[in-house]
C-alpha positions as CSV (number, residue, x, y, z in Angstrom):
1,M,8.4,114.7,2.9
2,G,7.2,113.1,-0.3
3,I,3.8,112.2,-1.6
4,F,3.4,109.1,0.5
5,G,3.9,109.1,4.3
6,F,5.8,105.8,4.3
7,F,8.5,107.3,2.1
8,S,10.8,108.7,4.8
9,K,12.5,112.1,4.7
10,E,15.9,110.5,4.7
11,K,15.0,108.3,1.7
12,K,13.6,111.3,-0.1
13,E,16.7,113.4,0.5
14,S,18.8,110.5,-0.8
15,L,16.6,110.2,-3.9
16,D,16.8,113.9,-4.6
17,Q,20.5,113.9,-4.2
18,G,20.9,110.8,-6.4
19,L,18.9,112.3,-9.2
20,Q,20.4,115.8,-8.9
21,K,22.5,115.6,-12.1
22,T,19.5,114.6,-14.2
23,N,17.3,117.1,-12.4
24,E,19.7,120.0,-13.0
25,S,20.2,119.0,-16.7
26,I,16.5,118.8,-17.4
27,F,15.6,122.0,-15.5
28,S,18.3,124.2,-17.0
29,K,17.2,123.2,-20.5
30,L,13.4,123.4,-19.6
31,S,13.9,126.9,-18.2
32,K,15.6,128.0,-21.4
33,A,12.8,126.4,-23.5
34,V,10.0,128.4,-21.7
35,V,11.8,131.7,-21.1
36,G,9.7,134.5,-22.6
37,K,6.9,132.1,-23.5
38,S,3.4,132.7,-22.2
39,K,2.0,129.4,-23.4
40,V,3.0,125.9,-24.4
41,D,3.4,126.2,-28.2
42,E,5.0,124.1,-31.0
43,D,8.4,125.6,-30.3
44,V,8.2,124.7,-26.6
45,L,7.2,121.1,-27.5
46,D,10.0,120.8,-30.0
47,E,12.5,121.9,-27.2
48,L,10.9,119.5,-24.7
49,E,11.2,116.6,-27.2
50,E,14.9,117.3,-27.5
51,I,15.3,117.6,-23.7
52,L,13.7,114.2,-23.1
53,I,15.7,112.5,-25.8
54,T,19.0,113.9,-24.6
55,S,18.0,112.7,-21.0
56,D,17.9,109.2,-22.5
57,V,14.1,108.8,-22.1
58,G,14.2,107.3,-25.6
59,V,12.6,108.4,-28.9
60,D,9.5,106.2,-28.7
61,T,8.7,107.1,-25.1
62,T,9.4,110.8,-25.8
63,I,6.9,110.8,-28.7
64,K,4.3,109.3,-26.4
65,V,4.9,112.0,-23.7
66,I,4.8,114.8,-26.3
67,R,1.5,113.4,-27.7
68,R,0.0,113.4,-24.3
69,I,1.0,117.0,-23.6
70,E,-0.4,118.0,-27.1
71,E,-3.7,116.4,-26.1
72,R,-3.7,118.4,-22.8
73,V,-2.9,121.6,-24.7
74,A,-5.7,120.9,-27.2
75,K,-8.2,120.1,-24.5
76,D,-7.4,122.9,-22.2
77,K,-7.0,125.4,-25.1
78,Y,-4.5,127.4,-23.1
79,L,-1.6,126.2,-20.9
80,N,0.8,128.5,-19.2
81,A,4.4,127.6,-20.0
82,A,5.2,127.8,-16.3
83,E,2.9,124.8,-15.7
84,L,4.9,122.6,-18.1
85,D,6.9,120.9,-15.4
86,T,3.7,120.0,-13.5
87,I,2.1,118.6,-16.7
88,L,5.2,116.7,-17.4
89,R,5.3,115.1,-13.9
90,E,1.6,114.0,-14.2
91,E,2.0,112.5,-17.6
92,I,5.2,110.6,-16.8
93,A,3.8,109.3,-13.5
94,S,0.7,108.1,-15.4
95,L,2.9,106.4,-18.0
96,L,4.9,104.6,-15.4
97,E,1.7,103.4,-13.7
98,E,0.5,102.0,-17.0
99,N,3.8,100.2,-17.4
100,N,3.3,98.0,-14.4
101,S,5.6,100.0,-12.1
102,Q,3.9,99.4,-8.8
103,D,4.7,101.3,-5.6
104,L,6.0,98.7,-3.2
105,L,5.8,99.5,0.5
106,D,8.9,97.7,1.8
107,F,11.3,94.9,1.2
108,D,8.6,92.2,1.5
109,I,7.9,88.9,-0.3
110,P,4.7,86.9,-0.8
111,A,4.0,84.9,2.4
112,E,3.1,81.7,0.4
113,K,6.5,81.7,-1.5
114,K,9.1,80.3,0.9
115,P,11.8,80.5,0.1
116,Y,11.2,83.2,-2.4
117,V,13.8,82.6,-5.2
118,I,15.3,85.5,-7.1
119,M,17.5,84.8,-10.1
120,V,19.6,87.9,-11.0
121,V,20.9,88.5,-14.5
122,G,22.8,91.3,-16.2
123,V,26.1,92.0,-18.0
124,N,29.4,92.4,-16.1
125,G,30.1,95.9,-14.7
126,V,26.5,97.0,-14.1
127,G,26.7,96.6,-10.4
128,K,25.0,93.2,-10.3
129,T,26.9,91.7,-7.4
130,T,26.8,94.9,-5.4
131,T,23.0,95.1,-6.0
132,I,22.6,91.6,-4.7
133,G,24.7,92.4,-1.6
134,K,22.7,95.5,-0.9
135,L,19.4,93.7,-1.5
136,A,20.4,90.9,0.9
137,N,21.2,93.5,3.5
138,L,17.8,95.2,3.0
139,F,15.9,91.9,3.2
140,K,17.9,91.0,6.3
141,S,17.1,94.4,7.9
142,A,13.4,93.7,7.2
143,G,13.7,90.5,9.3
144,K,14.2,88.0,6.5
145,N,16.6,85.0,6.5
146,V,18.6,85.2,3.2
147,I,20.9,82.8,1.3
148,L,23.0,83.9,-1.6
149,G,24.1,81.6,-4.5
150,A,27.4,82.4,-6.2
151,A,26.5,81.0,-9.7
152,D,28.4,83.6,-11.7
153,T,31.3,81.1,-11.9
154,F,32.8,82.4,-15.2
155,R,34.3,85.6,-13.8
156,A,37.2,85.4,-11.3
157,A,36.1,88.3,-9.1
158,A,32.4,87.5,-9.0
159,V,32.4,84.6,-6.6
160,D,34.9,86.2,-4.2
161,Q,33.0,89.5,-4.4
162,L,29.7,87.8,-3.4
163,I,31.4,86.0,-0.6
164,L,32.7,89.3,0.7
165,W,29.2,90.8,0.5
166,G,27.8,87.7,2.4
167,N,30.4,88.2,5.2
168,R,29.7,92.0,5.3
169,V,26.0,91.5,5.5
170,G,26.1,88.4,7.7
171,V,24.2,86.0,5.3
172,P,25.4,82.6,4.1
173,V,26.8,82.2,0.6
174,V,26.6,78.9,-1.3
175,S,29.7,78.7,-3.5
176,H,31.7,76.0,-5.4
177,G,34.4,78.4,-6.6
178,M,35.3,79.6,-10.1
179,N,34.8,77.6,-13.3
180,T,32.3,75.2,-11.7
181,D,28.8,74.4,-12.9
182,P,26.5,77.3,-12.2
183,A,23.4,75.1,-12.2
184,S,24.9,73.0,-9.4
185,V,25.5,76.1,-7.3
186,A,21.9,77.2,-7.9
187,F,20.7,73.7,-7.0
188,D,22.6,73.7,-3.7
189,A,21.5,77.3,-2.8
190,V,17.8,76.5,-3.3
191,K,18.2,73.1,-1.5
192,Q,19.8,74.9,1.5
193,G,17.1,77.5,1.4
194,V,14.4,74.8,1.6
195,D,16.3,72.7,4.3
196,T,16.9,75.7,6.5
197,G,13.5,77.4,6.1
198,A,15.1,80.5,4.5
199,D,12.8,83.3,3.4
200,V,14.8,84.5,0.4
201,V,17.3,82.8,-1.9
202,I,19.1,85.2,-4.3
203,V,21.2,83.5,-7.1
204,D,23.8,85.5,-9.1
205,T,24.3,84.3,-12.7
206,A,27.0,84.8,-15.4
207,G,27.1,88.4,-16.8
208,R,27.7,87.2,-20.3
209,L,28.4,84.0,-22.2
210,H,29.8,83.8,-25.7
211,T,26.5,83.9,-27.5
212,K,22.9,84.6,-26.7
213,V,22.2,80.9,-27.3
214,N,24.7,79.9,-24.6
215,L,23.2,82.5,-22.3
216,M,19.7,81.2,-22.9
217,N,20.8,77.6,-22.4
218,E,22.7,78.3,-19.2
219,L,19.8,80.3,-17.6
220,S,17.3,77.6,-18.7
221,K,19.4,74.9,-17.1
222,I,19.7,77.0,-13.8
223,K,15.9,77.4,-13.8
224,R,15.3,73.6,-14.3
225,V,17.5,72.6,-11.4
226,M,15.8,75.1,-9.1
227,Q,12.5,73.6,-10.0
228,K,13.5,70.2,-8.7
229,F,13.0,71.7,-5.2
230,I,10.5,74.4,-5.9
231,P,8.3,73.8,-9.0
232,D,7.6,77.5,-9.7
233,A,11.1,78.8,-9.1
234,P,12.5,81.3,-9.7
235,H,9.7,83.5,-8.5
236,E,11.5,86.5,-9.9
237,I,14.1,87.1,-12.6
238,M,15.7,90.4,-12.0
239,L,17.7,92.2,-14.7
240,V,20.2,94.7,-13.3
241,L,21.0,97.6,-15.6
242,D,23.5,100.5,-15.3
243,G,21.5,103.7,-15.7
244,S,24.7,105.7,-16.5
245,T,25.1,103.9,-19.8
246,G,21.9,105.4,-21.2
247,Q,21.0,103.8,-24.5
248,N,23.3,100.9,-23.9
249,A,21.0,99.9,-21.1
250,F,18.2,99.6,-23.7
251,I,20.3,97.2,-25.7
252,Q,21.1,95.1,-22.7
253,A,17.4,94.9,-21.8
254,Q,16.7,93.7,-25.3
255,E,19.4,91.0,-25.1
256,F,18.2,89.6,-21.8
257,T,14.5,89.8,-22.4
258,K,15.1,87.7,-25.5
259,A,17.3,85.2,-23.6
260,T,15.0,84.8,-20.6
261,E,11.7,86.0,-19.1
262,V,12.7,89.0,-17.1
263,T,10.1,90.0,-14.5
264,S,11.6,92.9,-12.7
265,L,14.3,95.6,-13.2
266,A,17.0,97.1,-10.9
267,I,18.6,100.2,-12.4
268,T,21.8,101.3,-10.7
269,K,24.3,104.2,-10.7
270,L,21.7,106.9,-11.3
271,D,23.6,109.3,-9.0
272,G,26.6,109.5,-11.3
273,T,24.8,110.5,-14.4
274,A,22.4,113.0,-16.0
275,K,20.7,110.1,-17.8
276,G,18.1,109.3,-15.2
277,G,15.4,109.5,-17.9
278,V,16.5,106.0,-18.9
279,V,14.3,104.6,-16.1
280,I,11.2,106.0,-17.8
281,G,12.1,104.8,-21.3
282,I,13.1,101.2,-20.3
283,S,9.9,100.9,-18.2
284,D,7.8,102.0,-21.1
285,Q,9.5,100.1,-23.9
286,F,9.7,96.7,-22.1
287,K,6.6,96.9,-19.9
288,I,8.7,95.3,-17.1
289,P,8.3,96.9,-13.6
290,V,11.2,98.8,-12.2
291,K,11.5,97.5,-8.7
292,Y,14.8,99.0,-7.3
293,I,17.0,101.9,-8.2
294,G,20.5,102.7,-7.1
295,V,21.1,106.3,-6.1
296,G,24.4,106.2,-4.2
297,E,27.1,104.1,-2.6
298,K,25.6,103.5,0.8
299,M,23.8,100.2,1.7
300,T,20.5,102.0,2.0
301,D,21.0,103.8,-1.4
302,L,19.4,100.9,-3.2
303,Q,15.8,102.0,-2.9
304,I,12.5,100.5,-3.7
305,F,11.2,102.3,-6.8
306,N,8.3,104.7,-6.1
307,R,7.2,106.2,-9.4
308,K,5.6,109.4,-7.9
309,E,8.6,110.1,-5.7
310,F,11.0,109.4,-8.6
311,V,9.1,111.8,-10.9
312,D,8.9,114.4,-8.1
313,S,12.7,114.3,-7.6
314,L,13.4,114.2,-11.3
315,F,11.4,117.4,-12.0
316,K,11.8,119.1,-8.6
317,K,12.3,122.9,-8.7
318,K,15.2,124.0,-6.6
């Protein structure tokens, strides 16, 4: 069982398994760094810096973590090298807390926002449509009425893929087919959400347009048409990133945060990589809360991000 009672044993096991490659990579290197050492010295910190950077935590965030540990060493005068993983957990969990990563309890939405409108952005291939399908399933399992909007009309497979997910999950999908106006799809999805009293409307958008200006204009247009029905829509703009791409995920986050106001992150495919540290770096660099992480293929392997459980799994001793 993890740190919080609501985080079930099954979820924790799935999280541990999903982060296993990163965990093994970090711990094998960390063990070598502290072997024969009785205290945390400059050599150990240099090794730790390299370990974090190669785990895709990112240079700037790594420097922050190292500074914090240096301060702990200076304050406590003597730190046993065997305690390094505990110190590391505490400092990274603290950093995530400062970066607005809140521990959500379940797949819930603000009661006063109905329907709650989520616009999903991200480049093709990151698992955007799959994340939407899994999210729809999890909201439905939590008793919410969900509508999906297939507004990624530039990619042949995207519309069909979302329709398949809608059928699989058992939620309606608003679609006008390929090469149609994405804003009109978003308009009809939000309208249907209002008319039917839906709890959640999730709108997929184009993975990439030819230029950042085109992307910005398209997303702005989609937001404007939503606001004809719900003045403060979308309530959430979720950026989906592929954790296995490491530093490329940073570049994508830069692109999309410039093109639109991203308010939450979903980081996918963490089970297939040793680059799980990217979650820490992106959260720190962009100050955008990580809301969901993908740790496997199953429907339930899209998990609500819990910073303490995440850090526990990342640095767990076998």
